[in-house]
C-alpha positions in Angstrom: 32.8 0.1 30.2 31.0 -0.7 26.5 28.0 0.6 26.1 25.2 -0.9 24.1 22.4 1.1 22.4 18.9 -0.8 22.8 17.9 -1.7 19.6 14.5 0.7 18.4 11.7 -1.7 17.4 10.2 -1.6 13.6 7.0 0.6 14.5 9.4 3.0 16.5 11.6 3.6 13.5 8.3 3.5 10.7 6.8 6.1 13.3 10.3 8.4 13.1 10.0 8.7 9.5 6.4 8.1 8.6 4.0 9.7 11.7 1.2 8.7 10.2 1.7 5.4 8.9 0.5 3.6 11.9 -2.6 5.1 11.7 -3.6 2.5 8.7 -3.2 0.1 11.3 -6.4 -2.5 10.7 -8.6 -4.2 8.6 -10.2 -2.5 5.7 -12.9 -3.6 3.4 -13.9 -1.9 0.2 -13.9 -1.7 -3.5 -11.1 -1.8 -6.3 -12.3 0.1 -9.6 -9.9 0.1 -12.5 -10.6 2.4 -15.5 -9.1 2.3 -19.1 -7.3 6.2 -19.7 -10.5 7.6 -21.2 -12.7 6.8 -17.5 -14.6 3.9 -18.7 -14.6 0.9 -16.1 -12.5 -2.0 -17.2 -12.3 -4.2 -13.4 -14.0 -4.3 -10.5 -13.6 -6.0 -7.1 -14.1 -6.3 -3.6 -11.2 -6.1 -1.0 -10.4 -6.6 2.4 -6.7 -5.3 3.2 -4.9 -6.1 6.8 -2.4 -3.8 7.4 0.0 -4.9 10.0 3.1 -3.2 11.9 5.4 -6.0 13.6 7.6 -4.3 16.1 10.3 -7.2 15.5 11.7 -8.9 12.5 12.9 -8.1 9.1 9.6 -6.5 8.0 8.0 -3.3 9.8 4.8 -3.8 7.4 2.7 -6.5 6.0 0.1 -6.0 3.9 -2.4 -8.7 3.3 -4.8 -8.4 0.7 -7.8 -10.2 -0.4 -9.7 -9.9 -3.7 -13.3 -11.0 -4.5 -14.7 -10.3 -8.1 -18.5 -11.0 -8.4 -18.0 -13.9 -10.5 -16.6 -15.7 -7.4 -12.9 -15.7 -8.2 -10.7 -15.1 -5.1 -6.8 -13.6 -5.4 -4.8 -13.2 -2.1 -1.4 -12.4 -1.3 0.6 -11.3 1.4 3.0 -7.9 0.6 5.9 -7.5 3.0 7.6 -4.3 3.4 11.6 -3.5 4.8 12.2 -0.3 6.2 15.2 1.1 4.4 16.1 4.7 5.4 13.2 6.9 4.9 11.0 4.3 3.3 9.8 1.3 2.9 10.8 -1.3 0.3 9.0 -4.0 -1.6 10.4 -6.5 -3.7 7.6 -9.4 -4.7 6.7 -11.5 -7.2 4.8 -8.6 -9.0 6.3 -5.7 -8.1 8.9 -3.5 -6.2 9.1 0.4 -5.4 8.8 2.1 -1.9 6.7 4.3 -0.2 6.9 7.5 1.9 5.3 10.0 3.5 4.2 13.0 1.5 3.2 15.5 4.8 -0.3 15.7 6.1 -0.9 12.1 6.5 -0.4 11.2 3.0 1.7 8.5 1.9 2.7 8.0 -1.6 3.8 4.7 -3.6 6.1 4.6 -6.9 5.8 0.8 -8.0 7.0 -0.8 -11.1 5.3 -4.2 -12.3 7.0 -7.4 -12.7 4.4 -9.1 -14.5 3.6 -6.3 -17.2 7.2 -5.3 -18.5 7.4 -1.3 -18.7 4.3 -1.1 -16.4 4.4 1.3 -13.6 1.7 2.5 -11.0 2.2 5.5 -8.8 -0.3 5.7 -5.6 -1.5 7.9 -3.3 -3.2 7.2 0.3 -5.4 9.8 2.2 -7.1 8.8 5.5 -10.2 10.7 5.6 -11.1 12.7 8.8 -11.6 10.5 12.1 -9.4 8.0 10.1 -12.0 5.1 9.5 -12.5 5.9 5.6 -9.3 5.9 3.3 -9.0 6.7 -0.2 -6.2 5.0 -2.3 -5.8 6.2 -6.0 -3.5 4.7 -8.8 -1.7 6.3 -11.9 -0.6 3.2 -14.5 1.6 4.1 -16.6 3.4 1.8 -19.6 5.9 2.9 -21.2 5.5 6.4 -20.0 1.9 6.5 -21.2 -1.2 6.6 -18.6 -3.7 3.3 -19.7 -5.1 2.9 -16.4 -6.5 4.2 -13.2 -7.7 2.6 -10.0 -10.0 3.8 -7.3 -9.5 2.6 -4.1 -12.4 3.7 -1.1 -12.0 1.6 1.4 -14.0 1.6 5.6 -11.8 0.5 8.5 -14.0 -2.9 10.0 -11.4 -3.7 12.6 
């Protein structure tokens, strides 16, 4: 008699290694503010981020971003991530890297840019009490030197 293990779905596998990541599921709207290393504004735009966690298929996480600038420019991108071990992994046209949960619901990312040689950023994502607001901060380094910070203030709208 042979036994076959029931395969575990993406959501359960992800929840097992990143216990609070599924709390980010939904639609988020907010503002991205990019500052130079001295804290001076260099860019600001509105964002709509949709976070989904497919239970089946190759991707455990898909983030769909729509960025809108005051001058009317719009940029849309889907960022599918795969679960490998205890981390989410990305390898997109513009960046590659991983995310993991650091405890207390804090999600950390370490991403290197393909489209900006020598550039990488480290992101921290924190949910506010109640789970309807979150803050994301990015520290950007090029060739080992800080050159930019990004502040993302978002609220859940769906």
